[in-house]
C-alpha positions as YAML, in Angstrom:
chain: A
units: angstrom
residues:
- id: 1
  name: MET
  ca: [83.24, 122.08, 14.82]
- id: 2
  name: THR
  ca: [87.05, 120.84, 14.28]
- id: 3
  name: ILE
  ca: [89.15, 122.40, 11.75]
- id: 4
  name: TYR
  ca: [92.20, 120.67, 10.65]
- id: 5
  name: LYS
  ca: [95.54, 122.33, 9.22]
- id: 6
  name: SER
  ca: [98.70, 120.33, 8.65]
- id: 7
  name: GLY
  ca: [102.41, 120.60, 8.18]
- id: 8
  name: SER
  ca: [104.72, 117.94, 6.61]
- id: 9
  name: ALA
  ca: [108.29, 116.92, 7.09]
- id: 10
  name: LYS
  ca: [110.69, 114.61, 4.93]
- id: 11
  name: TRP
  ca: [113.93, 113.27, 6.53]
- id: 12
  name: GLN
  ca: [116.89, 111.43, 5.05]
- id: 13
  name: GLY
  ca: [119.73, 110.05, 6.98]
- id: 14
  name: ASP
  ca: [120.95, 109.88, 10.49]
- id: 15
  name: LEU
  ca: [120.48, 112.74, 13.03]
- id: 16
  name: ARG
  ca: [123.59, 114.47, 12.50]
- id: 17
  name: SER
  ca: [124.34, 114.32, 9.02]
- id: 18
  name: GLY
  ca: [120.78, 113.66, 7.57]
- id: 19
  name: LYS
  ca: [118.64, 116.46, 5.96]
- id: 20
  name: GLY
  ca: [114.93, 117.00, 5.84]
- id: 21
  name: ALA
  ca: [112.45, 119.36, 4.37]
- id: 22
  name: VAL
  ca: [109.27, 120.84, 5.91]
- id: 23
  name: SER
  ca: [106.23, 122.11, 4.24]
- id: 24
  name: SER
  ca: [102.77, 123.45, 5.12]
- id: 25
  name: GLN
  ca: [99.48, 122.54, 3.79]
- id: 26
  name: SER
  ca: [98.95, 126.10, 2.29]
- id: 27
  name: GLY
  ca: [102.02, 126.34, 0.63]
- id: 28
  name: ALA
  ca: [103.69, 129.12, 2.66]
- id: 29
  name: LEU
  ca: [106.12, 126.67, 3.35]
- id: 30
  name: SER
  ca: [107.32, 124.54, 0.50]
- id: 31
  name: ASP
  ca: [110.07, 121.96, 1.19]
- id: 32
  name: GLN
  ca: [112.12, 124.37, 3.52]
- id: 33
  name: PRO
  ca: [115.42, 122.91, 4.63]
- id: 34
  name: TYR
  ca: [115.92, 121.74, 8.23]
- id: 35
  name: GLY
  ca: [118.44, 119.42, 10.00]
- id: 36
  name: PHE
  ca: [120.84, 119.11, 12.85]
- id: 37
  name: ASN
  ca: [122.69, 122.17, 11.90]
- id: 38
  name: THR
  ca: [119.80, 124.29, 11.73]
- id: 39
  name: ARG
  ca: [118.48, 123.21, 14.81]
- id: 40
  name: PHE
  ca: [122.06, 123.21, 16.82]
- id: 41
  name: GLU
  ca: [124.49, 125.05, 14.81]
- id: 42
  name: ASP
  ca: [122.38, 127.92, 13.62]
- id: 43
  name: LYS
  ca: [123.14, 127.09, 10.16]
- id: 44
  name: PRO
  ca: [120.49, 128.69, 7.57]
- id: 45
  name: GLY
  ca: [117.07, 126.96, 7.39]
- id: 46
  name: THR
  ca: [114.57, 126.54, 9.94]
- id: 47
  name: ASN
  ca: [113.88, 123.91, 12.75]
- id: 48
  name: PRO
  ca: [110.78, 122.75, 14.81]
- id: 49
  name: GLU
  ca: [111.35, 125.30, 17.93]
- id: 50
  name: GLU
  ca: [111.51, 128.30, 15.36]
- id: 51
  name: LEU
  ca: [108.47, 127.22, 13.65]
- id: 52
  name: ILE
  ca: [106.68, 126.55, 17.03]
- id: 53
  name: GLY
  ca: [107.69, 130.17, 18.13]
- id: 54
  name: ALA
  ca: [106.28, 131.60, 14.80]
- id: 55
  name: ALA
  ca: [102.99, 129.82, 15.18]
- id: 56
  name: HIS
  ca: [102.81, 130.60, 19.19]
- id: 57
  name: ALA
  ca: [103.56, 134.49, 18.38]
- id: 58
  name: ALA
  ca: [101.07, 134.43, 15.59]
- id: 59
  name: CYS
  ca: [98.33, 132.52, 17.57]
- id: 60
  name: PHE
  ca: [98.80, 134.82, 20.56]
- id: 61
  name: SER
  ca: [98.77, 138.33, 18.38]
- id: 62
  name: MET
  ca: [95.29, 137.27, 16.80]
- id: 63
  name: ALA
  ca: [94.04, 136.27, 20.47]
- id: 64
  name: LEU
  ca: [95.08, 139.40, 21.87]
- id: 65
  name: SER
  ca: [93.59, 141.33, 19.15]
- id: 66
  name: ALA
  ca: [90.21, 139.69, 20.03]
- id: 67
  name: GLN
  ca: [90.51, 140.33, 23.68]
- id: 68
  name: LEU
  ca: [91.32, 143.83, 23.15]
- id: 69
  name: ALA
  ca: [88.27, 144.22, 20.69]
- id: 70
  name: ALA
  ca: [85.99, 143.07, 23.36]
- id: 71
  name: ALA
  ca: [87.55, 145.32, 25.92]
- id: 72
  name: GLY
  ca: [87.00, 148.18, 23.80]
- id: 73
  name: ILE
  ca: [90.65, 148.58, 22.68]
- id: 74
  name: THR
  ca: [90.55, 150.63, 19.44]
- id: 75
  name: ASP
  ca: [93.39, 151.49, 16.92]
- id: 76
  name: VAL
  ca: [95.57, 148.47, 18.02]
- id: 77
  name: THR
  ca: [98.80, 147.32, 16.82]
- id: 78
  name: ILE
  ca: [100.49, 144.13, 18.23]
- id: 79
  name: GLU
  ca: [104.24, 142.69, 17.70]
- id: 80
  name: THR
  ca: [105.02, 139.53, 19.57]
- id: 81
  name: SER
  ca: [107.82, 137.13, 19.42]
- id: 82
  name: SER
  ca: [107.94, 133.80, 21.43]
- id: 83
  name: ARG
  ca: [111.12, 132.12, 22.50]
- id: 84
  name: ILE
  ca: [111.30, 128.64, 22.69]
- id: 85
  name: GLY
  ca: [113.31, 126.92, 25.02]
- id: 86
  name: LEU
  ca: [114.94, 123.54, 24.25]
- id: 87
  name: ASP
  ca: [116.74, 121.91, 27.08]
- id: 88
  name: LYS
  ca: [118.69, 118.46, 27.32]
- id: 89
  name: GLU
  ca: [116.91, 116.11, 29.84]
- id: 90
  name: GLY
  ca: [118.50, 112.70, 29.99]
- id: 91
  name: ASP
  ca: [119.09, 111.02, 26.60]
- id: 92
  name: GLY
  ca: [116.92, 113.46, 24.81]
- id: 93
  name: PHE
  ca: [115.47, 116.87, 24.43]
- id: 94
  name: THR
  ca: [112.41, 118.56, 25.79]
- id: 95
  name: ILE
  ca: [110.87, 122.04, 25.12]
- id: 96
  name: THR
  ca: [110.56, 123.59, 28.36]
- id: 97
  name: THR
  ca: [109.65, 126.94, 28.14]
- id: 98
  name: ALA
  ca: [107.74, 129.61, 25.74]
- id: 99
  name: HIS
  ca: [108.21, 133.06, 26.62]
- id: 100
  name: LEU
  ca: [105.95, 135.54, 24.87]
- id: 101
  name: THR
  ca: [107.38, 139.02, 24.39]
- id: 102
  name: THR
  ca: [104.59, 141.44, 23.16]
- id: 103
  name: ARG
  ca: [104.25, 145.55, 22.41]
- id: 104
  name: VAL
  ca: [100.64, 146.85, 22.12]
- id: 105
  name: THR
  ca: [99.94, 150.25, 21.08]
- id: 106
  name: GLY
  ca: [96.29, 151.07, 21.15]
- id: 107
  name: ASN
  ca: [93.69, 153.66, 22.34]
- id: 108
  name: GLY
  ca: [92.36, 152.63, 25.82]
- id: 109
  name: ASP
  ca: [92.85, 151.73, 29.48]
- id: 110
  name: ARG
  ca: [96.13, 150.03, 30.19]
- id: 111
  name: ALA
  ca: [94.82, 147.87, 32.68]
- id: 112
  name: LYS
  ca: [92.37, 146.50, 30.60]
- id: 113
  name: ILE
  ca: [95.22, 145.68, 27.87]
- id: 114
  name: GLU
  ca: [97.09, 144.09, 30.53]
- id: 115
  name: GLU
  ca: [94.14, 142.14, 31.42]
- id: 116
  name: ALA
  ca: [93.60, 141.24, 27.71]
- id: 117
  name: ALA
  ca: [97.06, 140.05, 27.24]
- id: 118
  name: LYS
  ca: [96.78, 137.64, 30.40]
- id: 119
  name: ALA
  ca: [93.68, 136.29, 28.94]
- id: 120
  name: ALA
  ca: [94.98, 135.72, 25.72]
- id: 121
  name: GLU
  ca: [98.32, 134.52, 27.11]
- id: 122
  name: LYS
  ca: [96.50, 131.69, 28.83]
- id: 123
  name: GLY
  ca: [93.55, 131.27, 25.83]
- id: 124
  name: CYS
  ca: [95.69, 131.00, 22.69]
- id: 125
  name: PRO
  ca: [95.27, 127.77, 21.31]
- id: 126
  name: VAL
  ca: [98.89, 127.41, 20.42]
- id: 127
  name: SER
  ca: [99.53, 128.02, 24.19]
- id: 128
  name: LYS
  ca: [97.21, 125.13, 25.04]
- id: 129
  name: VAL
  ca: [99.02, 122.88, 22.63]
- id: 130
  name: LEU
  ca: [101.97, 123.18, 24.44]
- id: 131
  name: ASN
  ca: [100.37, 121.12, 26.86]
- id: 132
  name: ALA
  ca: [98.61, 118.82, 24.44]
- id: 133
  name: LYS
  ca: [97.75, 115.12, 24.45]
- id: 134
  name: VAL
  ca: [99.82, 113.98, 21.19]
- id: 135
  name: THR
  ca: [98.52, 111.02, 19.30]
- id: 136
  name: MET
  ca: [99.67, 108.90, 16.33]
- id: 137
  name: ASP
  ca: [99.06, 106.50, 13.58]
- id: 138
  name: LEU
  ca: [101.92, 104.90, 12.39]
- id: 139
  name: ASP
  ca: [102.56, 102.93, 9.14]
- id: 140
  name: ILE
  ca: [105.62, 100.80, 8.49]
- id: 141
  name: GLY
  ca: [106.30, 100.34, 4.87]
...
């Protein structure tokens, strides 16, 4: 069974002076601004790498909670961030790294928590998508 969720973006203008807005299917994000300045100049608004980082941290935390429950760890609190690295490569940019930093508290064996975290790091769907096949439909109007 495939579950589909979506996000969308609008963009007007060229790369440097153009402006965009990003939204999510649920409405949690609705026309949030993004652009060159929010991506490369730390101006207010979001950017693709920040959104991937948030999605990665959320997904990993959920995957870890499942692994911890299976390992018998109780009273769990997980706090995670994902730092996404964007590097210049040739004429463009490439996301080259995704580094998770997580803090776990819970009742149980430390070795089981470490094992669960390693399994969640590899098993979380967003970790996997960072190496995914990308497809596209194109409509030129």
